Each structure stands twice: as C-alpha cells, then as structure tokens.
N, C-alpha and C positions, 0 to 999 in steps of 0.2 A: 418443866411442867408449867401449864398454863396457870396463869393467877386467876383466883377468884373473879377478880374484875374484868379481865379479858373474858372470861368464860360468859359472865353476865352480859358484857358488851354484846358478844356475838349472839347471844340469845335474843336481845332486844332487837338487833340489825335482822337477824333471820325472820322474827315475829312481823316487823313491820314491811320488810321488802316483799315478805310473802302475801301481805294484806294488799299492798301497792300494784305489785307485779306479777304475782302468782297465782291469778284468778283461773287460767286456763287449765293450771296443773290440779288445784284445789277443788274446782268444780266437779272434775271427774272423779276425784277421790271421795268426794262427800255427796254425790249425786243421789244416792241411794236414801239419803237422810235429809238433806238441806236444798231447796230450790236454787238454780243457780244464780238468781238475782240477789242472793244475799252475800255473793262475792264480788259485787260490783259497785261497791262504795264509791271508789274513786271516778270511776265512769259517770255514775248517776249525780254525784255531786257538781262534776264538771258540765254535764248536760244541763242541769239545773241553773248552773251559773250562766252558761251562754245564752239560754232562754230568758234569763233576767236581763241580759245587757241592753241598756239604753242608748240607741244611736245617737242620741242628743249629745251625751257625753263624747267629747274628741279626744280625751286623754286615752291614750292606747298603752299605759303602763299598768302593770299589775303587780300586787304584792302578796306573798303566800307567808302568812306569819305562822311561824312553827311548821314548817314545811316537811319535817321529817325526813322520807327519803325521796320526795321530790315527784310524787306521781302526779299530784295536782298541778303543780309547777310547770311541768313539761306540757301537759294538757292546755295549760294557759296560753302557751306560745301558739296555738291554733287561732287564736282570737286576738292576742294583744302583741304589740311590736317590742315590748321589753317587761321582762318578767323576773321578778327578783324573790328569791326564797330565803328566808332567815330561819334558823334553826339554832340552839344553844348546844346541839351534840356534835361534836367534831366528828365522829365516826358516819353520822348521817349526811353531813356536809361533805366530806370525802367520797363517799359513795355518789352522792349526787355529781360531784365533779367528774367521777370516772364515768358515769353514764353521760354526762354531757359531752365529754373527749371522745368516747368510742360508740356511743349509741346503743351499747349493751354491755351487761356485766354479770358474771355468775352470781347467783343467790343460792341460799341454802334453805331447807325446810328441816326442822329438826324431826327426826323419826322417833328416836327412843335413846334416851340417855345422851351418849356422845356420839351417835350415830346420825348422819344428815343426808338429806337426798338433794343432788344438785338439780337446781333449774336455771332458766335464763331471763333476766329482764332485758326487755328491748323497747326502745323508744321507735314508734312509727317514723318511717321514712318523709311521710309528709310534715313531720313537726321540725321546724327550723331550729335545733338546739342551741345555736349560737345567740338567740334571743333570751337565754334564760342565765342568770347568775345566782352565785349563791354566797350567802354571808353567814359566818359563824358569829351568832350574836344573841342577844336578849331581846325578846319582843317586847320586854316592859321597859327597854332603854333604847330606842332605836336611833340609828345616827342622826345627827342635828339636819345633815344635808341629805336626807333620803327623798326629799320633794313630795309630789303630789302624784295621785293615782285615779285610774277610772274603775279600779275594781281592787278589792280586798278581801282575802279570804283568811279565816282563821277557823281551821278544823280539828276538831278533838283536842284542843289545847287549852282552851279558856278556863276549865276546871283543874288545870294542872299549873296555874299560876300562882305566885304569892300574893300578887295583887290584882285579881281580874278586873276589878272595877275601874282600875286607872286606865287598862288597855281599852275596854268596852268605851270610855268616855273618849279616848284618843281616836278610834275608828273614823267617826265622821270628820275629824280634822285632816285625817290623810286622804281625803276624797274630794275630787271636784264635783261640781253640781251635776247630778243626774248619773254620778258614780255609783256603783253597787258595791254591797258588802255581803258576803255570804258567810255565816257563822254557824258551825256545827258542833254539838256537843251531846254526849249521853246523860249530862247533869248528874254526875256521879262524885260529888265532893269528897275531898279526904284531907285531913291533918297532915299526911305525910308530903302534900304539895303546898295547901293553903291554910294559913292560920285560920280558926274557925270564926273569928270575927271579921274575916276577909270573904267568907261564903257568899255566894250568890243567892243561895237558897237551900233547902234540906233543915229547916229549923223554925221555931216560932219567934216571933219578934217580941220587943217588950211589952207589946199590946195584945200578945198572946194570938197573933195573927200567923198563919201559915205563909211562910217565904217558899217560893219556889223560883229556881234559878230562870226558867223559860220566861215567866213574867217579869222577872228583875231586867233581863236583857231586853226585853221589849219595853220596858218603862224608861230604860236609859236611852235605847237608840231612837225611840219615838220622839225625842227631844228635837232632834234633827233631820230625822229620816222617816220614810214611809215603809211599812212592811209590804211586801209583795206577795209572799206565800211562806208557809211553813209546812214541812213536810217531816215524815218519819223515815229514815233510811238506815237501814241494818249493815252491819259488817262483822265478819268473821275472824277472828285470830287463832290461827293454829299453833298451839303450844308444842304438841308433839303428835304422831300420827293418829293416836286415838283419843286426843284431848284438844278441845277447842273452847273458846270462849265466843259467843253469841251476845252481840251488843247492838243497841238501837240508838241512834242519834237524831235529835231533833235538828234540822236543818232550815234556818231561817233565810231567807234573801230579802235584802233592803235596798232602798235608793235613796241617796241622798237629795233632799228636797230643797232647791233654792228658795222656797218661801219659808223655810224654817232655819235657813241659815243665819 
C-alpha cells in the first residue's frame, strides 16, 4: 500500500506537471468554462521575459529559482546559453532530469480519487536541452560558486519561503548590469510557509499602514533595479476532473541599472 507521503507527493507532481505541460489537454477540457489563455502561464511569463531582455547585457546565463517541474527553465534555453534550475523538491528535480534526458515524459492528471488520465509532457525539438542543468537545493542558500547571470526568474515561490526578504535582496547581486529579473507571485502569504514576522505584505505595520507584498517587492528591488513592467497573469491548477484552482499572479519584470549599482 502506498504511504500517505507518496500519495501526497504524486498529487503535487500531477498538479504542477499539468500546469507546466498539460495546457493542450486542459484547454480542451475546460474550453466551455475558461478561455484558453488561462492555461498559458508558462508561455506568457517566458514571452514577457524574452521581450524584456536587454541586449546590452552580454551574460547569457539564466537562473530559475524554485524551478518546480522545469517549464520555464527549458523555455529559457531558447534565449540563453546556460540555464540552471533550482528546487528543494527531489521529485520535481528528478522529473526535470527525465525530461532533459528523454525530451518527453508521461504525466498524469488526477481524474477522481485514485484514477488518473495519462498525458505527455514534451520539450520542443528547437530547444537544446543540454543547456539546462538542475540542482536540488534551497533558493535561500545558493551555492557560493553559482556565479552571475543575465536573467533570474522566481515564479510563484517568493511567498512560500521562510525568509522572502533575504531572497529579494539577493536578486540584484546575482545579476550583471542590464540583466533582467522576473518575479511572479499571487501574494498569498501563509504561516504554513513563512513566519508572520517575515511576510512581505498582508498586514498593518506598527504605524497602522497597510502593507502589500507588491509594493514591498518594488521598494526593495528599486534600490538597484528599474521596473520595466508589471502585469497580471492567471494560471489554473486542476486538482481533479471537476475541481480546479484559478489563481492570478502579478508578474514584475526588472532590469539591473548600472547607475544604481
């Protein structure tokens, strides 16, 4: 009998592989109720990122912090010569390694209870998968020799860290001048992940002022970076065949300014 841990792990893997790679399946299933664009989060974030790239930056390395199951990581290989994805979940990293090796992998969408529907995750042949590498690790404690980058992405992770402020302040230090940073978050703090004293927003400060994570991120990053744009991008998580989560992330794109370095 499967342990509850294994069942929970597989449920999370199914959830996020569906979000990253199951768009063409889920669009058809939910077309009567939701526009197709709601299933294109990975593609939309990647498109925004590529549009934000400043060619003045010659660093062609990219870093995906909290890469999950690698959808954005692999897409980055279309623009950058070396891409590193880091995540603390062993199962996610193992899945990424399977995709890197084979170019495709079977994924499953939970239908009902223990029943699953089989789907296929595939990396386009135009993407050189050998440019991607994956590290099992904590984005709050990066390897000391990880180096500098022309692009850093942190997607739907910042609100799930124990110390999000520490990571925010580290982002400009990972970038060369004119490098870009894309940060996405639905701004949904929870004490399940982050001690309340470390929340970026969602509370009143000691002076009674309303603190919102969106503004906190802007206040921190604007010390060394310039905001290019901020947009709202939705995504859908399918829990079971008739149960979904509809979530909207704010996606901010920043460029490191040499004038502020």
